[in-house]
C-alpha positions, 0 to 999 in steps of 0.5 A: 236805801234800805239795802245800804242800811242793812249792809251797814248794820251787818258790817257793824255786827261783823265788827262787833264780833271781830272785836270780841274774838281774840287769840291767846296763849295764856292756857299754854303759858300756864301749863308750861311753867315749872313747879315753884313756890307759887304753886306750893302756896296755891296748893296750901291756901286752897287745898288746906280746906280738905284738911279741915273737912277731914278733921270735921268728918273724922271728929263727927265719926269719932264722937258718934258713940259719945253723943249716944251717952245719956249724959251727953246728947242721948242720940240713937245710932239712926239719929247720928246717921241722920245728922251726918246726912244733914251735913251731906245734904248741906254740901249738895245744896251748897255745891249747886248754888256756889257752883253756878255762882262761881262760873258766873262771877269768878272763882276767887269771890266764892272760895272766900265766901264758901269758907266763911259759911263753913266757919260759921257752921262749924263754930255754931256746931260747938254750941248745939243743944239738941238734935234739931240745932245739931242737924241745922248747924251741920247743914250749914257747915256742909253748905260751906264745904260744898261751895269749896269743892267747886270753887277750889277744885276749878281754881286749882285745875286751871292754875296747875301745869297739865303734866302734874295735874293728876297727881297734884289733884289726887294729893290735894284731895288726899290731904283730907286724911291729914285732917282725919289723922289730926281728928283721930289724934285729937280724940285722945284728949277731947274724948278722954273723960280724965282730961275733958268731961264728955259733955265738953270735949266734943264741943271743944273739937269743933271750936278749935276747927273753926279757929284754925279755919280763920287762918286760911282766909288770910292765906287766900288773899294772895291767890289770884283769880283764874286767868282762864275764867277771865279770858272767856268772860272778856277780861283779857287785859286782867288775865294777861296781867295776872299771868305775867305776874305769875311768870315773873314770880316763877322766873325769879324762883326758877331762873326763867327756865321755861319754854318761850311763849311764842312757840306755844299753841294758841286758842281763838276765843269769842268773849261771852260775859254771861252763861245761862243754865242752858249753856250747861245743860245743852252740852251735858245731854249732847256732846258730853253725855257719855262723860256725864254718865262716867262722872255720875257713876264714879261719884256715886260709888265713892260717895256711898262707900266712904260715907257708909263706912267712915261715918259709922265705924265708931258705932261698929267698934262700939257695938260689935267689938265693945270698944269704949267711946273714948278709944274709937278715934284711935282706930281711925288713925290707921285709916287716915294713914292708908287714905293719905299714902294711897294718893301720894304713892300712886298719884304719879301713875295717874299722869304716867300710866294713864287715867283709865287704867289707874282709875279702873284698877283702884276702884276694882281692887278696893271693892275686892278687899271690901268684900273679903273684909265684910265676909270675914266680919260677918263670920266673926273671924276678925278682931279690932286689929285685923279689921282695921288692918284690912280696911286700911289696905282697902283705903290705900286703893279706895282713896286715889279712886275716890279722889280720881272721881273729883279729878275726872269731873273737874277736867273733862268738861269745858271751862265755862261750866267747870265749877257747875259740872263739879258741883252737879256731879258731886251733888248728884253722887252725894245725894244718890250715894252719900246722903242715904248711906249713913242713915242706911248703915246706922239702921243696919247697925241698930239691928245688931246683925253682922250679916245685915251689915255684910249685905250693906258692904256688898252693896258698896262693893257692887257700886265700886265694881260698876264704876271700874267697868264704866271707867274702862268703857267710857274713861277719858285719856286726860293725862298730861293734856291741856284742859282746853284739849280735853274739852274745848271751851264753849267760847271757841271761835 
């Protein structure tokens, strides 16, 4: 009798497992779609966050010199660096919290919530009254942006066709610099005391950013949940419905000119409804240990270099070249152009020539130009024009390199832990390479020594070269491949 009961129990378990195991072609169906208006709207609704982030960061960099004025906030260079570090600290914490929640509860909920937190933070920043309030509000703003990185990047990667994923990801991350260009141009007005008084102009910039962001919430109403996420959480009918709607939309726009789904590869999955932190840590320190080293190295190098230079360039112009506070933003406009054109013009090659070759090459080239520029600066051989020109060329290569770090960590880990992986490596890279960089370079600037600042640039260049070497050795050839082929889902049956 006991044997019969045990056999019945085993049969029941087997039936339960069988019921939760299924085959699907949904990933392949999404990857084979031609580019359409659906994808364009997706990129606009989600990727526009990077434009706002660029506006924010550039504005903060441009107003640095204004905030040091006695009639404004009377901050020191080190305090400006501290505020920037608070923004990055908020991004680190927000990324980790929302990364875990995004993997557990879905992409869609959290790209709404994270954007809302960002808008609250940037709106409050406009009303800051001292160092403490400024730092707290920038922390909140950063927390919202950190959540955006994980929720938005994972959603975009899971809906963009595989053959285009590299260039689209790079261009979306590169759109940060469209916001940077807008921020630079806005300083002509908001930091011009003949138009707006200094104590009001910088506040106006943050307030306008908050108003623009409200429009993005409306755009995002039309972005669906990731069908790939729905699959591994057992919500197969909902995933099928969303993909069918996407296919109908694309067919209407393209005349249905795409491959029949019956010829596509299928996945066999076992639905799991909850994934604990162990589901993330175990593969990270075993199966994907080398990829973890790769992602961390790329993130640290790009975070340190960008945050070191961009957050403090207005101070460099003001202290070493005598550029007035209301004109520093104009010198960032060429940076924005170089940073945006890099991913746009080179992004295609990341899909055709391969990730490994292009990532290593862009990191190495930008490091070499940084060393040359830093050495010339230390000798006093540069003018504002020549320094800005050299760094614009450097950023042309550094921008796709930096964007490729986000691309890498978003595609080389399994779907179930993708958002948390993005959050973890963004957070670790930013904490190790980004939070300290603005403060560190602010201290170097306060010394008034060109040579001291050159040594700081050498540290940044060394990290970029190390990243290029690690990419050559540990890089993943992910070009034009399905996400499930690069990293099989943990739920694979």
